[in-house]
N, C-alpha and C positions, 0 to 999 in steps of 0.2 A: 504494500500500500504506500502511495506517495506521501512524503512528509507534508504535514499541514492539512491533510484531508482527514475527514472523519468517516468511519464506516457507515454505510447506509443502514437505516433502521426500517424494518418491515413492521408497519403498525398493524396490530391486531384489531380488527373491527368486530363489534358485537354482531352476532347473527340475529336477524329479525325476520318475521314472517312477511312474505310479499302480500299476503291476504289479510294481514293484521290491520288494526285501526290506524287512523292518521296519527294519533298521539304516540302510540308505540313506535311507529315508523320514525317519527320525529326524534324520539328519545333513543332509537336504535336498540330497543330491547325486545325480547320475545313476547309476542302477543298470544294469548290462549284462544283468540278469535271467538270468545263467547259473546253471544248477542242477547239482548241489545247492548250490554256493556261488558267489556272484558274485565278481568280481575285487576289489572294495573290501573285502569281508569277509575274503577270503583274504589280501590285502595287510596288513590290520590285525590279523589273528588273531582276528577276531570270529566269534561264532556266527551263521550265516546262516539266517534263518527267513523263509518267505514266508506271506502270507495270515493272519497273526495280528495282533491289535491290538498296537501298540507303545506302551508307557507312557513318558511323559516328565514329569519333575518340573517343576512350575510354580514360578514365582518369586513369593515373598511378601516383604512388608516385615514387619519385626518392631518392635513397639512395647512398650517397657518403661515401665510407669507404677507408681509406688509412693511411699510416704511413710515407709519404714523408715529406720533410721539406718545400715545397712551400705552402704558405697560401694566404689568400685574404686580407692581411693587417688588420687583426682584429682577436681577440681571441674569441672562442666560447665555451659555455658550452655544454655538451652533456648528460645531465641527462635524465633518462628515462621519467621523468615527462614532460620535454620539448618535447621529441620525440612524446609523446602521444597527444600533443596539436597541432602537425604540420603534414601536409600531406607530408612534406619533412623531412626525418630524416638525420642528418648530424653528422659525426664523424670527428672532426677536431683535430689538427690544419691545416691539409692540405688535398688536394684532390689528386687523382691519377695523375701521370704524363701523362698517356694517357687520354686526356680530353674526357668527354662524350659529344658527339655532338647531335644536334637535330635529325639527321638521325638515330643515335644509339638508342635514347630513344623513338622517336615517329614516325619515318619515314620521309623521305625527304620533302614531301609537307605539313607536318602537320601544320606548322605555318600559312599557308594560310587557312587551314581548321579551325584553332582556330579563326582567324580573321573573317572568314565567320560566325562562330557561334556568334561572338560578334555583327556582323551586324544584324543577325536574332534577337538576343536578344534586340538590341536597338530598332528595330521595334516593338518587343513585348512590350517594355516599353510603347509604344504609343497605340498599338491596344488592349492590354489586361487590361489596368487599367481603373477603373471607374472614369469618369470625376467628378470634384467637382461640387457643386451647380452652376447653371447658374449665371453668373455675368457679368458686363459690363467691360471686360478687353480684351486685346489682348495678348501681350507678356510682362510679368512682369520683374516689377522689382521683380658638384660637383663630381664629380670624386674623390673618396677617395684616390686613389694613388697620387693625387695632392691636398691634403686636404686644404680647406679654401683659397679662393682667397683674395686679399688685402681688398676687401669690407667686408668680413665676419669676423669681429673682435670680436664679442661677440655672445654668444648663450645661449639658455635656454634648451639645449638638456639634461642636467643632470636631470632636473626636469621632463621632458617628459619621459625619459627612466625609471625613478623610477615608474611613473604611468603605464608604460607598462611592468613592471617586470614579468607579468604573461605569456608573449609570448615567443616563442623560440628565442634563441640567433641568429639563422639564420635570422629570420624575423626582429629582432631588428637591426641587422647589416644593412640590406637594408633600413629600415626605417630611420636610421641615415644618410645613403647616400642621401636619399630623402631630409631630413631636411637641410643638409649642401650644397647639390649640385643640385639635380634634381628639387627642388622647384624653382630654378632660370630658369628652362625651362618654367615654368608656368608664372613666374613674373621676367623677367630678370633685371628690373630696381629697384628691391627692394634693400635697403641699406645693409641688413644683414639678415641671417637666422632668428634671433630673431625679426626683424622688418618686416618680410615677412608675410603678412596677410594670405597667402595660408597655411603656416605652422600652424599658430594659429588655423585656422578653421578645416583643415584636421585632425590634431592630436587631437584636442578637440573632434571631432566626433568619431575618432577611439577609444580614451580612453573611452568615454561615452558608446559606443556600447559594448565594451569589458566588462565594469563594469556591464552593464544592462543584458548581456546575458551569464554571468558565464564564462567570459574569452574565449569566442569563437571568433576567428578572423572574421571580417566582409568582405564583398565583396570589400569595399573601401580599407581596409588594404591590401588585396591581390593584388588589382590593383596598390597600391603604391609600394608594393614589386616588382611587375612585371615590372613597368616602371623604377624603380631604377636598377634592374638587366639588363634591356636593356641599360641603360646609361653606366653601368660598362662594359658590353660586347663591346659596341661601342668604348669605350675609352681604354680598356685594351686588347681586342681581346681574352680574356680567355673564352673558350667554356663553362666552368662551369656556368658562368653568363647567357649564352644563354639558358642553360637547365633550370635554375631557372626561367628565364623570361617566357619561354613557360609553365612551370609547373604552375606557379602562375597565368598566364593568363587563363589557363584552370580552375584553382581553382576559379578564379573570376567569370567566366561564370557559373560554376557549382553552386556556392553559390547564384548567382542571380537567376538562374533557380529554385533552391530549395526554395528561398524566394517566388517566384511567384506561385509555385505549392502548397505550404503548408500554406500560410497565406491569409486570406480574404483581398481583394484588398483595401477596405477602411481603414482597420487597418494597412496595409502595407504602405499606403500613409501617414497616420498620424505619424507612428513611424519611417519610414525609408526614407522619401522623400529626406532629405538633403544628406544622404549617397548615395542614388541612383543617384541623378542628378550629383554629383561630380564624382561618379564612371563612369558614361557614358561619361562625359567630359574627364576623364583620358583615356578611351578607344578611344575617338576621337584623343587625343594626340598621342596615340600609333599607331593606324591604319593609320594615315595620312602619314606614311613613306612607305606605300606599294602601288604598282601600281594597285590599284583596286578602286572601288567606295564606299568602306566601310565608308570612312570619311563622305560622303554626307548623308548617311542614319543615321549615328550617329548624325549628325547635326540636322536632322529632329527629331530624338528622343529627343535630348537635348532641342530643341525648344518646343516640346509638353510637356515635363516634366516641363519646366519653366512656361508654361501656367497653368498646374495643380498645381504647387507649389504656384503661385500667388493666385489661388483660395483658397488653404488651408490657406495661410497667411491671406487673407481677412476675412476668417471665423474663425480665431483664433485657427487653428489646426496646429500641427507640433510637432517635436520631443523635442525641447528645448524652452527656453524663447523667447520673442519677439526680444531681441537684437541679439541673435544667429541666429534666423530665418532671420532677416533683413540682417545680414552680409553674411550668406550663399546665400541668394537671390542675393545680389549685386555682390558678387564674381562670382557666376554662370552666372549672366547676363553679366558682363564684359568679362568673359572667352568666353561665347558664341558669344558676339559681335565681339571680336577680331578675333575669328576663322572664323565666317561667313563673316566678312569684307574681310579678306585675300582670302577666297574662292570666293567671288564675284569678286574681282579684278583679280582673276586667271581664271575667266569665268567658275567656277564650283559652284556658289552659290546656296543656297536652299531657300532663302526668297525673295518673290516677292509681298508681301502685304504692302501697304502704312502704315497701322496702326501698323504692326509689325516693320517696318523699323523705324517709329517714336519712338516707345518704346525702340528699341535697343539702341538708342543713347541718352537716358536720363541718361547720365553718366558724365555730365559736369556741368558748372556753370548754374544757374537758373533752374536746373532740380529739380524734387521733392526729389531727393536723395542727393543733394549737400552736406548738412551737414554730413550725414552719411558717404558718400564717403571720405570726408575730415578727419573724425575721424578714418576711417580705413586706412588712409595713401595712398589712391588710387587717390586722387585729391588734387592738390596743390592750395593755395589761388588764384593764377592767372589762374586757370582753366586747368592745364596740367594733363591729366589722365595718370598715370605711368603704368597702365596695358596696355593701348592701344598704348602709345608712341606718343601721340600728344594731342593738345589742343581742347577746345570746338569748336574753329573755323574750325578745320579740320573735326570734327564730323559733323558739319553742311554741309560742302562741301560733305562729303561722303554720307550723308543722301539725299541730293539733287540729286546726281548722281545715287544712287541706285533707287530712285523713278522714274527717267527717264526710267528705264528699267522694272519697274513694269507695265508699260502700253506700250506694244510694238508698238501699232498703234497710239500713241499720236501725235496729230496735233499741230504744233507750227508755224503758218504762219508768226508771227512777231518776231521770234527769242527771245521770252521772256525767254525761258529756258536757252539759251546760255548766255544772259546778266546777268540773275540772278546768274548763276553759276560763271561768271567772278567776280561778286561782292564778292561771298563767297570765291572764290579762292584767291582774293587779300587780304581779311581779314586774311586768313590762312597764306599767305606769309608774311604779315606785323607783325605777332605775334613774339615776342621774349621772351623766358624764361629768358635769360640773354643777355646783350648787346654783340653782336658778329658780325663778318663779315665772312661769309662762314664757320661758326663753330668756328673760332678763337676768343676767348673771349677778349673783349676790356675794361675790368675794372681792377682795381688794386687788389693786393692780399688781402688786408684788407677787401674790400667789397666782394670779392669772397668767403671769409671765412664764410659769412652769408648765402650762398647758400648750399643746400644739396650736399654732396660729390659725390653722384651717378650721379649728373647731368653733371659732366664734367670729362675729362681725361687729364693727363699731359704727354707731350712728348718733350724732349729736351728743357725744360724750358718754353714751350708754353702750355697754357690751351685751351682745345677745348670743346665746349658744345655738349655733347651727345644728350641732350634733343632737342636742336635747330636743330641739324643735322637730327635727326629723324623727327621732325616736318616739316621741309622744304622739305625733300626728299619725305615724305608721301604726302604732299600737291601737289607737282609737279607730282608725279606718278598718283595721282587721276586725275589731269588735262589731263595728257597724255592719260589715259584710256578713258576719256570722248571724247577727240579729235579724237582718233583713232576708237572708237566703235560707238559713236553717230554721230560725224561730218564726219567720214570716211576719215580723213586725213591720208595720207601714212606716214610710219615711217621715210622716208628720206626727208620729207618736212622741211623747215627751222624752223618752229615753234616747231615741235616735237624735232628736233635736238637741238634747244636752250634749251628746257626743260631738255633733256638728259644731256646737258652740265651743267646746273644748279644743277641737282642732283649730278653729279660727283664732282662739286666744293664744295658741302657740305659734301661729304663723303671721299674725297681724302686724308684728313689728317690721316685716318686710316692706310694708306699705307706708305711705305718708299722706297727710291731708293738706299740705301747704298750698297746693295749686288746684284744689278742687273747685270746679265751677258747677254749682248745683243745677242750674238751668240747663246746661249742656248735657249733664248726665241724665236728667229727667227726659229730655227730648230723645236722646240716644236710646235709653232703655225702653221707652214707649214703642219705638220701632222694633226692638228686639221682641218684646212681649207680644206685640201684635202680629209677629211673623213676617214683617217687612224686611228686616235684616236677618239673613239666614247664613251667609257664607263669610269666610274671612276676608275675601277680596272686597265684598260689599262694605265690611267694617273699615278696611283700610282706606277705601275711597272717601270716607268721611274726614280723614286727616285729623282725627282727634288726638293722636299721639299720647294715649293714656299711659303708656309705659314710662315715658320720661317725666310725666306729671305725678304719677301715683306710686311709683316704686322708688325706694331710697337709692340715692346715687351709687353707693358702694355695691349694690346688688345688680345694677343695670348691665354690667358686662362680666358678671361672675358666674362661672359654670356651676357652682354649688346649687344655684337655684333650680337646676334641672332635677335634682333629687326630690323636690317638693311637688312635682307635676301631678302624680297620681293622687296625692293627698289633697291638693288644691282642687283637682277635678272632682273628687268625691265630696269634699266640703261644699264646693260651689253648686253641686247638684242637689244638695240636701238643705243647705242653710236657709232658714226662714225666720223672719221677725215681723211683727205687726206693723211697725213704722215703715211706710213706703220709702221715705228718703233714705233711712239707714239701710234698708234692703238694697236699694238701687246703687247706692254708693259702694256698698260691700261687693255687689256683683260687678260693678265697674272695675274694682280692683282685681277681681278674678280675670276679667277681660284684659286688663293691663298686663297681668302675668303671662297670659298666652301670647300677647304681642311681644313682650320681652323675649320669650323663648324663640319666636320665629325670627324677629328682626335683629336681635342682638346676639343670640347664642346660635342661631342657625338651625334650631330644632324644629323641623318641618311638622312634627306631630302636634305642635302647638296650634296649628290651624284646625286640625280635627278636634282637638280638645275644646277650642272655642266654639266650633260649630255644634258639638254635642251639648254644651252649656246653653247655647241659643235655643236649640230645639227643646231642651228640658224646661227652660224658663217659659217658653211660649206655651207648652202644654200645661204647666202649673198655673199660669195666668188664665188659661181657658177653663180652669176648674178641675183638671184631671189629677187624680191621686196616682202618682207613678208607682209602678210595680218595682220590685227589686231589680229585675232585668233592665227596665227602662231607666233606672237611676244609675246602675253600675256597669252595664255592659258597654264595652268599648272595642268593637271589632273593626274600627276604621284605622287608627294608627296609635300604637302603644307608645308610652313616653320613653323613647330611646333616642330618636334623632329627628 
């Protein structure tokens, strides 16, 4: 073989039936040809169609060429070598004034097609991979335009960028965005980029894969670029970022498909499992913002991958050393648990087995992973998990509630479940990370200095405990969920309203009254209550700018606020008072929070949260008593991105 050439690789293609349905042909899997619906489509919840052409999006590269002066707040190299290593070639410093839209590049509905492919792929991760040997286990264990929030004081980006010098400047730019900003989408309570364990593990994996494979970007790297471009598009509204986002999302899917088609499954598991599982979780983070069921299937895929990963770990196989495997496993497990828990309390969960539920919450004190979690900075000495945003006590409460619903016909003639849950809820309510009263810290400055800075926020000389406000609102939301779904208590009953008031009292410090214009709020809320205002875009067209007026300045660009989204959505759906002005002002603050999520943090799910609140407030004004499902179900976009 001539020097410098590489051996040709014959790619194995999955066999599929020529007479199978369009969906199975598209996925290149065996169809059992059962009619009217085959097993694969029934299993995935897909529409099963025979004998019609199946459309499939093709992959394109995007080339931006321009000489204008507008740029993306970064400088880029444009050497031919870099272009050859990237599917996206770029000539900067700037892009064309006429932005390239998704419709121009890929067709209007293409993003949904991409996410559908991601869904299919997540299922393939489950169905096509060889299981590890049988074992006794269940489920194992920044917005660059506003660069660096007050928490992000020190970074190790320079060292990372040197190790990634082989990749294109375009990708490096978006990776930098992830490091400084988007990593806080995953772990909002991290103290800084350099202390964010997500950055440590994700970039270590990306660097190692690039070094091992001759500087070829991995599916994980492409997924990171895609999610970073999404963040920038959401916060800057520049269409170029949307094109990059879609392009690299396609590239991620293409790379994953290539991996599975060309590499023996056992070898793939041994070498790539860490990258694969984190890639699937990133896809979950992305697809959660769309009004489809992709997120649920990604969660199933992530759960199955975690099982396989645990099997590899127990048999001493994996890409890196034991310490790296343990860290990747625990990060993946915490990530999955956080996502699945939010899905459960939004009535769209995917886990219903007691053994899996037990294992999900082995992330606190007295768990097998306690010491490792503390070393990773994910668990404080007093048992607060900063990935989940609550303590071991809330984990126990969540676990008990989830188990109630794993047995739908469970008989409890003596109310044992109720009273056991009350004990766990009281333990969660009694926990204090720092001494406080409804979030307001009650210790002196000298003692407070011994606490981690990310646990509190200061406004007008007062200190407020972010950790305790999250803890108490999460505990109360869990109780409300149990009371409404298991006990069937109506939302307007006194006990539910007391809990809604307690949630509000723990989160109300996030908001301010300095710039309230009562007449504007009344006019705006009348349109919401009457059903005139329905969508986020309609709200934005009013140019009310409620976020900048009603949220305290220190929170306006702080990612920690993302952790409150489910709690605020629950409280906003339930909160009732007799005084119309008080009710409307409070609801305007909930709207301001959703606007802050979308416009300042880039969390697209804030749009769906706002639209859910609008719908519920309209129904309440019309005199309807909402059911538990109408109050709690969120199958549009979960609070992740």
